[in-house]
N, C-alpha and C positions, 0 to 999 in steps of 0.2 A: 731149830725152832728157837726164837727169841721171845722171852716173856718179859713184859714191861709193866711196871707199876708206878703210877703217878701219885704224887702226894703234894700237899701244901695249899690246896684250894681253900676258899672260905669267903666270908663276907667282909667287904671293906668299903669305906666311903670314897666318893669321888675325890681324886687327887692323892689317894693313898697308894700303898705299895703292897705287893705280895710276891713271894718266891715259890716257884714250883720245882719239884724234883721228879726225875724219871729214872728209876733204878732197874737194872737187869741183873739176873743171877749168873748169866753166862759170860765167861771171859771173852767170847767172840764178839760181844757187844762193842768192844773197842775197834773192831774192824768195820763197823757200820757208821755211816752218817746218820744223824738223828734229827728229826723234825718235830716241831710242835704245831698242832692244828687245833682249831676250835669250832664248835658248833653251837649256835644260838637256837632257841626254840623257833621252829618254823623255817629255819634257814639251812642251807647246805654247809657241809663241813668246809672250812677254809684254812689255807696255809697261814701260819703266823711267823715262824722262824725256823731255821735249821743250822746245823753245824757239821762240818766235815769230820771224818774220823780223827784227823790229827789236830783239829781246832784251827787249822790254817785259814779256813774260809767260813764265813757266816753269811746267812741269807735272811732277809727280813721282808715281810709284807710292808707296803708303804704306810699302812695304817698304824703300824707299831714302831716304825723307825724312830730312833731317838728316845723312845720310852722303854722299850723292852731290850734286854740283853740276854743272849744265850751263851752258855759256857758248858764245859764238860770236864770231868775228872775221870780219866780212863782207869786209874788205879782203883777207883771206887765204883766203876761201872755205872756212873751216874751223870746225867745231863741236867742242867739247871736252866730255868727261865726266870729271870728277875724282871718283874713288871712294876714300873713306876708311873706316876701320873695317870692312874687308872681312871677310866671314864665309864659311865653306864653302858655304853655300846661295847665295852670289852666283856660284858657279862656273857658267859657261855660255859659249856663243858670243854675243858682243855684235854687233848689227847697227845701222847707222844707216839712216835713212829720211828722204826728203824728202817733205813733205806740206803740209797747211794747218792753221790753228788758228783757234779762236774765243776769246772771252773766258774760256771755261771748259774747253775740250777740244782735244786734238790729234787730227787725222784723217790717218792714213797714206795715202800714195799708193803706186803700184807702182814706186817707185824705191828699190832696196836695194843696200847694199854687200855684199861677199863675207863679211864677218864677221871677228871677231878673238877668239881664245880667251882667256878669263880663268879661271884655276884658282887657287882659294884652298885652301891646305892647313891642316889643323887642328893 
């Protein structure tokens, strides 16, 4: 069982930046690929970004490419999501997920954090 805790959400103006963190207490976290997803009110949860266990591969949704950067520090059991040039449409609850990945795709597993709210004002 992997327990995940997100942090770093908040309120920011359009064009601003926020950094999110996803921390796990288990050392086995480093064996997992990790993804970020988001869910806006009235919408389905959608994929945002993911990173392989070794950081050798990253995956991004088209809507965030060039603006968001995912990274990880396995020594700290933490994955980060740096979000720049934020827009109101980025407003959502952001969740991290522990899963697996191939050379081309991230696959979520049933390990989710509780989420952190990101609100971007216009």
